[in-house]
N, C-alpha and C positions, 0 to 999 in steps of 0.2 A: 458808615453813616448812610441813612436812607437819602435818596435823592429828593430834591425839592419838588420835582414834578410828581413823584409818587405820593408825597405828603399832601400836595394840593388835591390829587385825585381821591385820596382816602378821605380827606375832609369833605369833598363834594358829595361822595357817596353817603357819608354819615349824615350830612345836613339835609340831603334832599327829602327824606320822608317828613322832617319837621317843616320844611318849606311847603310841601304838598298839603299838609294838614292846615297850615296857616292860610294857604290859598283857598282851601275848602271853606274855612270859617269866614274868609273875606267875601266869597261869592254868596254864601247863604246870608250873611249880614247885609250885603248890598241889596239882595232881593227883598229882604224884610224892611230895609230902609226905604226902598222905592214903594213898597206896599204902604208904609206909614205916610208917604207923601201923596199917594193916590189910592185911598183905601176903600172906595165905594164899589160895590158890584155893578156890572154892566150887563145888559141883556140885548140879544140880537133876536128879535121876533121875526118869524116864528120858530127858528131853530131852538132857542132857549125854552120856548113854551113846550116844545115836544119833549125835551129832556126833563123838564120839570113835571110834565104829565107822567112820564115813566116813573119818576121818583115817587109821585103821589099815589098813583093807582096801578102801576105796573103796565101801563099801556105801551105797546111796542109799535113805533111808527112804521108806515109802509116804505118810506123812502130814505131812511138813514139808520145808522147803527145805534144801538141802544145801551151799551155797557155804561156809558157816561151817566145815564139817568139813574142807575143804581149807585154810582159813586155819590151823586147828589143825595140820594136817599140815606146812605150810610153816614155821610159826613155832614151834610147841611140839614136835612130834614130831622135827623135824630137829635140834633142840637138846637133846632129851631132858629138857625142863623146861617146866612151865606158866608159869614166871615171865616169859619173853619175851612170852607171850600177854597177861598182865596189864599189862605195860609198854605193849604196843601198844594195848590197850583204854583205858588211862589217857590215852595220847596222842590217840587217836581221840575220846574224850569231851572232852578239852580243845579239840580242833579244832571239835567241835560247838558248844561254848560260844563260841568265838571267832567262828565263822561267824554265830551268832545276834547277837553284838555288832556284827559288820560289817554285817549286814542292818539292824539298828536304825539304824545311822549312814547307810548309803548308800541303803537302800530307804525307810525311814520318816522320815529327817531328824532323828533324835534328836541332841542334843548329844553330844560325846564322853563327858562325865561320865555321862549317863544310858545311853548305849550300853554303857559299861563295867559299869554296875550291872546291866543286863540280862544281859550275859555272865557276870557273877559269880553271879547268881541261878541261871542255867542250870547253871553248873559245880557248884553246891551243891544242885541239884535232887535230893531224896531218891529220886525215881522213876528217876533215872539213876545216881546214885552207886553204889548197892549192886550193880548189874549189871556194873560194871566188874570185879568180883572173880569173877564166875561164868563158867564155861565154857558160855556162852549167847550167842545171836546179838544180843541186844537193843542192846548198845552200838554195834556196827558198823552194824547196820541203821538205827539212828536217825540216824547221821551221813549215810548216803546219802539218807535221807528229807529231812533239813534241806537238804542240798546240792541235791536236786531241787526243793525249794521255792524256794531262792534263784534258780535258773535259770528257774523258773516265774514268779517275780516280775519278773525281767529281761524275760521274754517279754511279760508284761502291760504293761510300761512301754514297750518298744521295738518289739514285734511283729516280731522277727527270727526267721526260721525256724531259724537255727543254735541259738538258745537253746532253742527247742522241741525240737529234735533232741537236744541235750545232756540236757535234762530227761527225755526218753523213754529215753535210754540209762541214766540214773541210776535211773529207775523200774524197769527190768528187772533191774538189779543189786540193787535193793531187794527185789523179790519173790524173787530168788535167795537172799537171806539170810533173809527172813521173809515167808511167803506171806500172812499176815494183812492185809497192805497191798493185796492184789490189787484189791479193789473200789474203793478210793480212787484207785488208779493208773489203772484203766480209766475211772473217771468223769473224771479229770483230762484224759485224752486227748481227751475230747469237750468238756469245759467250757472249757478254756483258750482255744482259738481263738474260741469264742463270746463269752467274757468280754472277750477282747482287742479284738475288733472291734465290740462292742456300741455304744460311744460313737460310732464312725464311722458305723455303720449308722443310729443314731438321728439324728445330724446330717444325714446324707444324706436321710433321710425328711422332716426338717423343711424342708430346702431343695429338696424335690423339684420345686417350681415354678420354680426358677431355671434358666435355660437355660445358665448358665455353669458349672454343677456337673454333673459326670458322676456321677449318683446310683447308677449300677450298678458303678462302680469299687470301692467298699468291699465290695459284695456279692461281686464276683468274687474280690477278695483274701481275703475271709473264707472263701469256698468253697475256694480253693486251700489255705489254711492248715488248714482242717478236714480236707480230703481228705489232706493231707500227714500230719497228726497221726494220723489213723486208719490210714493206710498204714504209718506207722512202728510203731504199736502192733501191728497184725496181723503185720508182718514180724518184729519183735523177740520178741513173745510166741510166735509160731509157731516161731521158732528155739529159744527156750527149751524149749518142749514137745518139739520134735524131739530136742534134746540130752538132755533128761530121759528120753525114751523110749529113746534109743540107749544111755544108761548103764544103764538098768534092763532092757533087752531086752524092752520092752513097746511098746504103741501110744503115740504122743505124748500127753502130758497134763501139766497142772500138778502134780497129785498123784494118788495111786492109792488113797486111803482116804477121799475126800470123802464118799461115800455113807454109810460106816460112822459117820463123825463126825456127819453131819446126823441120822441115825437116833437116835443117842444124845442129841444136843442137844435134839431135839424129842420125845424119848420120852414125856414126860408127856401129850402131846396125841394120841398114836397110838391108833387103834382097829383091830381086825382087818380091817375092810373096806379100810383103806388099803394093806394089803400086796398086792404084785403076785405073791406066791408063797404057796401054801397053807401051806407049812411055817412061813414067817415069820408068817403070820396066826395060826397055833396058838400060837406063842411069845408074840405080843402078847396073845393071849387069856388066857394064863397069867401075865400081868404082875404080878398081886398077889403071886406067889411071890418076885419079885425087885424089888419096890417101883418098878414102872415109872412110877407117877404121882407119885412123890416128886421135888420140885424139886431137892433137895440130893443125890439119888442119880445124877445124870446122868453124873458122872465115872466112877462105878462101872459104869454101863451100858456105857460105852465100854471100860474097861480091866480090870475085875475079873472073876475067874472066877465063873461061875454067873449072870452078869447078861446083859443083852440081846444085846450083840454077841458075847460068848463063846458063848452058846447058838446064835445064828444061824450063826456060823462052824463050829460043830460039825455043824449040820444041812447047811450048804453049805460044804465045805472048799475049793472052788475060789474063791480070794480075789477075782479080778476079777469073777466072776459074783456072788459075795456082795455086793461093793461096788456093782455095778450095780443089783441088786434092792433093796438098802438105799436107794440114791439115788432110785430110782423110788418107793419107798414113802414116803420123807420128802417128796418133791415132791407126791405125791398128797395127803398130809396138809395140805400148804400150800395146794394148790388147793381142797381141801374146806373148809377153815376158816382163811383167812389171819388172821382176827381172833384166833384161838387162839394163833398164833405171836406176834402182837403182844402179846397178854396175857402170854405166857411171857417175852418180852423185858421187859415192864413189871415182872413179878415179880422178874426178875433185877436190874433197876435198883433195885427196892425193897429187895433184900437189902443193897445198899450203905448203906442208911440205918439198918440194924440194927447198932449200934456193936459189940455183942458178936460178931456174925457177922463183921463187917468185920475186927476184930482177929484173930479166929480164922483167917480166910483169909489175912490178911497174913503170919501165921507159916507157913502152908502154902506161900505164895509163895516162902519162903526154902528150902524143901526138905521133902518129905513122905515120902521113902523113905531108909532107911539103905543104905549100900553093902554089897554082899555080899562075902564073902571073895575070890571070884574077881575082882570089880571092884577091890578093894584091891590084889590082886596085880598086876593089869594096870596100874594107875596107877603102882605102884612100879617095874615092869619098863620101861614105856614112857616115863614122865616123871619117874622118881626122886622120886615124890611119896608120902611116907609119911603115912598117916592111919589112925585107928582105925575109920573108916567111919561114925561116929555123926553123924547129921544131925538126927533127931528128938530133941528135948530137949537138944541141944547148947547151951552158953551162947552167946548172940548176940555177935558181934563189934561193934566200934565202929560200922561203917556199917550193920550189920543193926539195931542199936538205933535209929539215926537213922531208918531205914526204918520200923521198927515204931511210932515216935513221930510219924510224918508223917500219921496218919489225918486230922487237920483239913484238911491240904492236899488230901487226896483229895476232900473235899466241895467245895472251891473249884474243882477240875478238873471235877467232875460238873456244876457249875452254870455252867461256862465258856461254853456257848452264849449265855447271857444277856449275858455280857461281849462275846461276839463280835457279837451284834446291836447292842449299844451302840457297838462299834467301827465297824461299817458306817455307823451313823447319824452318828457324830462325825468320823470320820477323813477327812482330805484324800485319802488313798489308798484310795478306795472299792473299787476292783477287788481290791486286795490284801486288804483286810478281808473282802470277800465270799468270796474263795477260802479264806481261813483259816476262816471260819465254815462253809463247805460241807465242808471237810475235817474239822472238829470234829464236825459232825453225822453224817457218814458213819462216822468212826472210832468214835464212841460208839454209833451204831446197830448197827454190826457187833459191837462188844463185847457189847452187851446181848442181841443176837439169837443169837450163836453161842458165847458163853462159858457155862460150866457152873457158874460161881461168881463172886462179887464179888472180882475180882482186881485188886490195884494194878498188877501187871505189864502188864496189857492197856491201862492208862491212860497208859503212858509217852509215846507220841506225842501224845496229847491234852494232856499237861502242857506240851510245847514249844509247841503251838498256843495254849494258854492264855497263855503268856508273850508270844507275839507279839501276841495280842489286847490284852493289858495294855499293851504298848509302844505300840500304835496309839492306845489311849485316852489314855495319858500324853502322846503327841505332840499330840493334839488339845487337851489341857489346856494344854500349854506354848505351843501356837500362839496361844492367846488372850492370852498374856502377852508373847511376843516371837517375831517371825518367825525361823525357822531354816531354812536351805536345806541339803539333803543335800550332804555333802562326798564326792564320788565317788572321790577319790584319797587314800587313807590312806597 
């Protein structure tokens, strides 16, 4: 007679696929239920205005990615309603949560129960939920980020070039939706082959005295994979820049306002000697007139009339030339005093720990500009969306309240590198944990270095990485109690 344990294992294997599909249906239903409770589109001006302009007339903004604008054109403009866009974003967000649960099961070896808990927490993540209602790129870009992570994990486990190529393709889609991921994407192209082959290279080095081991074979394979990864990155990124230049009628580039942004980000550390143009040097010298040294005025320096960038563009109306000189000036400031840039990032990080400021900027994340009458009319005509245009001071909706109350979770995310280090130390999947930690460090460093205020929105990808680190730590804890092997076929 078969043993009882064997019967139980057979039953578990048989029932797991049905449990998985029930969980998928539950997550999708949960997302659509929340959409029914909070169904109205939200706009964050002027980001949303840029994406809508892309949808309407094909305009490509100077300072942000543009793929999302075409999603609006295909999904919302073609139907004359923003509701299909919200339905799509709810489904995409559900897919992100399901993919995270699947990764917990197949990559980390969590039990089905804990994998489903991981997916449910992701589905209810306040840093994700609120953006499902916004005409913003956050929800779709996060899905591509998590999908690229999944194929990166597959590559680290199997070292197959096709997984690396798929990850690279997803990375380029990712920056097409949100350029703030660029540095982590570029770093991944270099780090993934090195991390994947490090165990083989270490083993070859230890066995270098053995005549039976071709110690150069792992080196050759690692070099081929690294060269392939870099070639794919240069090819895909070059194609993206060429396409961007063709659409804009300009020279190929990722963006066309990077220099203006950098100049505003680092305005408090600028001195006249940094400027590569005498006119800009004079504007910086007059900085006291527009609070150039104020940490909290950096957003005004970039976008408000009478501040740094507005004054500079009045002095130099040729936008490409103004951007180039601004970039030269910002980089000269960086070379002159890199510690000042680090200190500026540290001050931005410190702003997150001022609870009053944090709550203030959380409300700004939900919208800081009312709609103009012209924008109201455009929304009504193109999307049959009637609104009074009030954003500032409008009563928060259900998901916005949830977002505003999530400030304690913000601190958990800010401290997540500690959790990531712990995961590297504890986890059986060391390479996966190390990749997550490196992504966390890069994303948080980019946020503190280039953000002008303590924003919850910029922490959205770090929130997902925090959940993955937590899953690895949980797996290490469960591994001490009972061995569980990944089930690769759900």
